[in-house]
C-alpha positions in Angstrom: 152.4 114.5 18.3 151.0 111.6 16.4 148.4 111.9 13.7 145.6 109.4 13.6 142.4 109.1 11.8 139.5 110.1 14.0 136.3 108.0 14.2 133.0 108.8 15.7 130.1 106.4 15.8 126.5 107.7 16.0 123.5 105.6 17.0 120.2 107.1 15.9 117.0 105.9 17.5 113.3 106.2 16.6 110.7 107.5 19.0 110.3 104.0 20.5 114.0 103.8 21.3 114.8 101.2 18.6 117.9 101.7 16.5 117.0 103.4 13.3 120.5 104.1 11.9 124.2 103.6 12.5 126.7 106.1 11.2 130.5 106.3 11.3 132.1 109.7 10.8 135.8 109.6 9.9 138.4 112.4 9.5 141.4 111.0 7.8 145.1 112.1 8.1 144.6 114.9 5.5 141.6 116.3 7.3 139.1 114.9 4.7 135.8 113.7 6.2 133.8 110.7 5.1 130.7 109.2 6.4 129.1 105.7 6.1 125.5 105.4 7.2 123.3 102.3 7.4 119.6 102.7 8.2 116.4 100.7 8.2 116.4 97.0 8.5 120.1 96.7 7.8 120.8 98.8 10.9 118.7 96.5 13.1 120.6 93.5 11.9 124.0 95.2 12.5 123.4 96.2 16.1 124.8 93.0 17.7 128.0 93.2 15.6 128.3 96.9 16.2 128.0 96.4 20.0 130.5 93.5 19.9 133.1 95.6 18.2 132.6 98.6 20.5 132.5 96.4 23.7 136.3 96.5 23.9 136.2 100.3 24.1 134.5 100.0 27.5 131.4 101.9 26.6 128.9 102.5 29.4 125.2 101.9 28.8 124.5 105.7 28.9 127.1 106.3 26.1 125.3 103.8 23.9 121.8 105.2 24.5 122.6 109.0 24.7 122.5 109.8 21.0 125.8 111.7 21.3 128.7 110.6 19.0 130.9 107.9 20.5 134.6 108.6 19.9 136.6 105.4 19.4 140.2 104.7 18.8 141.4 104.2 15.2 141.5 100.4 15.3 138.0 100.0 16.5 136.8 102.8 14.2 138.3 101.2 11.2 136.5 97.9 12.1 133.2 99.6 12.6 133.5 101.5 9.3 134.4 98.2 7.6 131.3 96.6 9.1 129.0 99.3 7.8 130.6 99.5 4.4 130.5 95.7 4.0 126.8 95.4 4.6 125.5 98.7 3.1 124.7 97.3 -0.4 123.4 94.0 0.8 119.6 93.2 0.6 119.1 89.7 2.1 118.9 89.6 5.9 120.8 86.3 6.1 123.7 87.7 4.1 123.7 90.9 6.2 123.8 88.9 9.4 126.6 86.5 8.1 128.8 89.4 6.9 128.2 91.4 10.1 129.0 88.4 12.4 132.2 87.7 10.3 133.5 91.3 10.6 132.7 91.5 14.3 134.6 88.3 14.9 137.7 89.5 13.2 140.9 90.3 15.1 142.0 93.9 15.1 144.9 93.0 12.7 142.5 91.2 10.2 140.0 94.1 10.3 142.8 96.6 9.6 144.0 94.5 6.7 140.4 94.3 5.2 139.8 98.0 5.9 142.9 98.8 3.8 141.7 96.5 1.1 138.4 98.3 0.7 140.2 101.1 -1.1 141.1 98.6 -3.9 138.7 97.8 -6.7 137.2 94.6 -5.5 138.2 94.7 -1.8 134.7 94.7 -0.3 133.4 92.2 -2.8 136.3 89.9 -1.9 135.5 90.3 1.8 131.9 89.5 1.3 132.8 86.4 -0.7 135.2 85.3 2.0 132.5 85.7 4.7 130.0 83.7 2.8 128.0 86.3 0.9 128.8 84.8 -2.5 126.5 83.1 -4.8 124.5 80.3 -3.2 124.3 77.0 -5.0 
């Protein structure tokens, strides 16, 4: 039996059906759980990248709109978690969009590399700089 991290993605909607929050729930190899949640205007600007990443998991429309957690494989889950962690502290919409598009466009190998780098001190900051979030001149 192989041991893998387990990832669940949750899409929360408001009463009008609009995306209100995106959450990734992770259980790592030791059984420790962690959660990354992005809500408000950030979530609205992440939906396209979020859907782009999850598209390869062959989601049906009903899965996306049901409100039930979406279980994804570890590679996709790591990329979705990276997406949420990368944009969570950002304020400017243009930077949120740029970073989200960059993470969504990554290959699985590149996303896995950057996901591993996020445990390092400046991993997320380096990723944001790479994707164009750095100081504007």
